[in-house]
Kinemage of the C-alpha trace (Angstrom):
@kinemage 1
@onewidth
@group {chain A} dominant
@subgroup {mainchain}
@vectorlist {calphas} color= white
{ca unk a 1} P 95.052 102.120 107.618
{ca unk a 2} L 97.424 101.437 104.749
{ca unk a 3} L 99.849 104.136 103.659
{ca unk a 4} L 100.497 104.344 99.941
{ca unk a 5} L 104.164 105.184 99.423
{ca unk a 6} L 105.731 105.124 95.966
{ca unk a 7} L 108.958 103.262 96.733
{ca unk a 8} L 110.134 103.749 93.136
{ca unk a 9} L 110.096 107.526 93.742
{ca unk a 10} L 111.971 106.849 96.987
{ca unk a 11} L 114.599 105.155 94.785
{ca unk a 12} L 114.291 101.755 96.479
{ca unk a 13} L 116.091 99.321 94.173
{ca unk a 14} L 114.390 96.135 93.062
{ca unk a 15} L 115.862 93.017 94.687
{ca unk a 16} L 115.588 90.297 92.046
{ca unk a 17} L 112.683 89.312 89.872
{ca unk a 18} L 110.181 88.865 91.254
{ca unk a 19} L 110.984 91.091 94.222
{ca unk a 20} L 108.997 89.629 97.087
{ca unk a 21} L 111.474 90.748 99.768
{ca unk a 22} L 110.703 94.470 99.373
{ca unk a 23} L 106.968 93.766 99.598
{ca unk a 24} L 107.508 91.783 102.812
{ca unk a 25} L 109.552 94.653 104.249
{ca unk a 26} L 107.370 97.571 103.122
{ca unk a 27} L 103.784 96.272 102.800
{ca unk a 28} L 103.565 92.840 104.490
{ca unk a 29} L 99.759 92.887 104.272
{ca unk a 30} L 100.105 92.258 100.513
{ca unk a 31} L 101.849 88.954 101.233
{ca unk a 32} L 99.352 88.169 104.019
{ca unk a 33} L 96.512 88.455 101.472
{ca unk a 34} L 98.471 86.264 99.052
{ca unk a 35} L 98.943 83.612 101.747
{ca unk a 36} L 95.200 83.817 102.522
{ca unk a 37} L 94.484 83.293 98.819
{ca unk a 38} L 96.803 80.249 98.723
{ca unk a 39} L 94.969 78.728 101.693
{ca unk a 40} L 91.582 79.361 100.068
{ca unk a 41} L 92.530 77.662 96.812
{ca unk a 42} L 94.441 74.953 98.712
{ca unk a 43} L 97.904 75.387 97.222
{ca unk a 44} L 101.318 75.552 98.824
{ca unk a 45} L 102.378 79.223 98.724
{ca unk a 46} L 105.734 80.567 97.610
{ca unk a 47} L 108.500 79.602 99.961
{ca unk a 48} L 107.198 76.118 100.604
{ca unk a 49} L 106.716 74.826 104.134
{ca unk a 50} L 109.743 76.761 105.451
{ca unk a 51} L 108.549 80.127 104.139
{ca unk a 52} L 111.715 80.974 102.194
{ca unk a 53} L 110.600 83.870 99.939
{ca unk a 54} L 113.305 83.076 97.403
{ca unk a 55} L 111.951 79.552 96.827
{ca unk a 56} L 108.839 79.285 94.695
{ca unk a 57} L 106.639 76.545 93.338
{ca unk a 58} L 106.444 76.278 89.572
{ca unk a 59} L 102.690 75.834 89.395
{ca unk a 60} L 99.524 77.737 90.181
{ca unk a 61} L 100.131 80.718 92.422
{ca unk a 62} L 103.787 81.278 91.546
{ca unk a 63} L 104.503 84.985 91.997
{ca unk a 64} L 105.649 86.329 88.635
{ca unk a 65} L 106.014 89.975 89.619
{ca unk a 66} L 106.189 91.832 92.921
{ca unk a 67} L 107.769 95.193 93.654
{ca unk a 68} L 109.097 96.975 90.560
{ca unk a 69} L 111.473 99.920 90.314
{ca unk a 70} L 110.866 100.480 86.587
{ca unk a 71} L 107.986 100.959 84.167
{ca unk a 72} L 107.308 97.947 81.976
{ca unk a 73} L 106.773 98.477 78.261
{ca unk a 74} L 103.107 99.392 77.912
{ca unk a 75} L 102.729 99.338 81.697
{ca unk a 76} L 101.197 101.858 84.061
{ca unk a 77} L 103.227 104.977 84.764
{ca unk a 78} L 102.101 104.847 88.414
{ca unk a 79} L 101.760 101.118 88.967
{ca unk a 80} L 100.624 99.635 92.284
{ca unk a 81} L 103.749 97.476 91.984
{ca unk a 82} L 105.758 100.635 92.839
{ca unk a 83} L 103.839 100.823 96.138
{ca unk a 84} L 104.430 97.164 97.108
{ca unk a 85} L 100.674 96.566 97.072
{ca unk a 86} L 100.518 94.339 93.971
{ca unk a 87} L 101.611 90.922 92.825
{ca unk a 88} L 101.130 89.031 89.569
{ca unk a 89} L 100.581 85.296 89.910
{ca unk a 90} L 100.582 82.376 87.494
{ca unk a 91} L 97.134 80.968 86.807
{ca unk a 92} L 96.622 78.559 83.906
{ca unk a 93} L 93.985 80.080 81.649
{ca unk a 94} L 94.604 77.635 78.803
{ca unk a 95} L 94.459 73.905 78.186
{ca unk a 96} L 94.916 72.809 74.569
{ca unk a 97} L 94.026 76.334 73.375
{ca unk a 98} L 90.763 76.288 75.341
{ca unk a 99} L 90.263 78.810 78.098
{ca unk a 100} L 89.693 77.384 81.562
{ca unk a 101} L 87.036 79.885 82.626
{ca unk a 102} L 86.328 77.922 85.810
{ca unk a 103} L 89.933 78.549 86.955
{ca unk a 104} L 89.534 82.231 86.227
{ca unk a 105} L 86.220 82.346 88.066
{ca unk a 106} L 87.370 80.370 91.121
{ca unk a 107} L 90.737 82.027 91.585
{ca unk a 108} L 89.420 85.545 90.999
{ca unk a 109} L 86.585 85.064 93.460
{ca unk a 110} L 89.018 83.667 96.042
{ca unk a 111} L 91.352 86.664 95.570
{ca unk a 112} L 88.561 88.988 96.696
{ca unk a 113} L 87.704 86.646 99.583
{ca unk a 114} L 91.385 86.719 100.614
{ca unk a 115} L 91.218 90.501 100.918
{ca unk a 116} L 92.559 91.820 97.624
{ca unk a 117} L 90.694 94.890 96.361
{ca unk a 118} L 91.428 94.606 92.625
{ca unk a 119} L 92.065 91.792 90.158
{ca unk a 120} L 93.359 92.124 86.601
{ca unk a 121} L 93.095 89.212 84.179
{ca unk a 122} L 95.766 88.595 81.534
{ca unk a 123} L 94.805 85.369 79.707
{ca unk a 124} L 97.510 85.656 77.042
{ca unk a 125} L 100.125 85.635 79.825
{ca unk a 126} L 98.440 83.011 82.059
{ca unk a 127} L 98.560 85.613 84.787
{ca unk a 128} L 96.352 87.463 87.255
{ca unk a 129} L 97.213 90.744 88.919
{ca unk a 130} L 96.084 91.125 92.549
{ca unk a 131} L 96.420 94.370 94.469
{ca unk a 132} L 95.323 96.440 97.469
{ca unk a 133} L 94.633 99.749 95.726
{ca unk a 134} L 91.514 101.249 97.288
{ca unk a 135} L 88.970 103.446 95.502
{ca unk a 136} L 90.720 106.648 96.619
{ca unk a 137} L 94.044 105.421 95.198
{ca unk a 138} L 92.299 104.493 91.931
{ca unk a 139} L 90.399 107.764 91.550
{ca unk a 140} L 93.582 109.825 91.971
{ca unk a 141} L 95.180 107.871 89.121
{ca unk a 142} L 92.143 107.329 86.891
{ca unk a 143} L 92.800 103.593 87.329
{ca unk a 144} L 90.579 100.576 86.846
{ca unk a 145} L 88.540 99.604 89.837
{ca unk a 146} L 87.894 96.119 91.148
{ca unk a 147} L 88.241 93.805 88.127
{ca unk a 148} L 89.408 94.105 84.514
{ca unk a 149} L 90.644 92.142 81.531
{ca unk a 150} L 93.379 93.742 79.466
{ca unk a 151} L 91.743 94.695 76.131
{ca unk a 152} L 94.305 92.991 73.915
{ca unk a 153} L 93.505 89.727 75.716
{ca unk a 154} L 89.825 89.754 74.742
{ca unk a 155} L 90.698 88.405 71.290
{ca unk a 156} L 91.618 85.099 72.947
{ca unk a 157} L 88.054 84.468 74.068
{ca unk a 158} L 85.665 82.507 71.834
{ca unk a 159} L 81.857 82.649 71.998
{ca unk a 160} L 81.525 80.005 74.729
{ca unk a 161} L 84.183 81.670 76.845
{ca unk a 162} L 82.550 85.089 76.395
{ca unk a 163} L 79.221 83.571 77.475
{ca unk a 164} L 80.808 82.097 80.616
{ca unk a 165} L 82.637 85.367 81.278
{ca unk a 166} L 79.330 87.255 80.914
{ca unk a 167} L 77.734 84.921 83.494
{ca unk a 168} L 80.653 85.632 85.830
{ca unk a 169} L 80.109 89.373 85.373
{ca unk a 170} L 76.361 89.067 86.020
{ca unk a 171} L 76.957 87.048 89.188
{ca unk a 172} L 79.583 89.533 90.418
{ca unk a 173} L 78.280 92.919 89.219
{ca unk a 174} L 79.494 94.573 92.393
{ca unk a 175} L 83.098 93.944 91.317
{ca unk a 176} L 82.854 95.880 88.061
């Protein structure tokens, strides 16, 4: 069973940006789920073939944020990033100002298959948030459960994209 320890409160300093090293040291299962996700979507994970966590690909799946020792502007006061159970990854949502809903659908679905418990979608940032916060963790913090889209990002969706997103929601009601 996973222990949820707030490493920010423990005053563990962030090692670079993104800090993957602290996640590997404190909650390696987060990286295991990420590697599972990379295999499922058939991409080379961070670190390349040699597994160097300081070397990252520039494309899909690049880890943009790992462990954090500070609160981001507008960010959660008790973020799962403080617990080493969350990563943010690059996923292209846009192509010539048109949302690539199929990418969102495929990569989100694969994140759950890989073992992540929650997914947050941030289309304006071309980013998805994956984490291992269980329902007990969420209820103690009044946090979103399973899947969400940051409200300010909804303005980027046109009618067709909203229709496709609605179909995704209908097909995956258990996630919301």
